N, C-alpha and C positions, 0 to 999 in steps of 0.2 A: 459301740466301737464303729466308727465310720470307715476307718482305713487301717489295715495292717500290712506292713511290708517286711519281708525277710530281707535283711541287708547283707548278711553273710552267714556262711556255714563253715565253722572251723573245726576240723578233725583233730583230736588228740590221741595219737597212736599209743601213748604210754598207758592210758587207762580205757581205751576203746570207747570213748565217748565223742559226741559231737555237740558243739555249742552253737545254737541257732540264735543269731543276733537279729533283733527286730526293732521296728518303730511302730507306734500306735497313735492314731489321732482319733479323738472322741468328738461327738456331735457338738459339744460346747466349745471346741477349739483346743481343749487340753491335749497335750502332746507328751508321749514318752519317747524320747529320742533314741536311746540305746538300752533296750532291755535285752535279756538273754535267758534262755532256758537250756538245760543240758539233758540230752537223751543218750541212750546207748547207740553205738554205731550200728548194731544189728537192727534196731528199731528204725534208725535213720534210713538204712538201705532199703527197707521195706515200704517206706512212705512215699507217696506222690507229693507234689508241691501243694496241692489242695489239702492233703492230710496234715502236712507240716503247718500250714496256716491255721487249720482247725486245732491242732495241738497248742499252738501259741495262743489262740483265742481262749481256749479252755483254761490254760494256765493263768492268763491275765484275769479272766473272769473269776476263777476259783481263788487265786492267791493274792491278787493285787487289788481287786475291787471289793472283795468281801470283807466287811468289817464285823460281821456277826458270825461267830463260830458255834 
């Protein structure tokens, strides 16, 4: 992953979650324009921007790029 950008953080007060909307560009030019992960509001409040990027990178790596489970 060459570039990860957090595009928006949308709070849902009904279930105390936050949707982190992101985009990712890979070294070969492949692009994910609008990905999203959902975390708890409590987790979101405790995270720095760098930690949020790390969380997104881990989710993309673990769930979207892994083809062997």
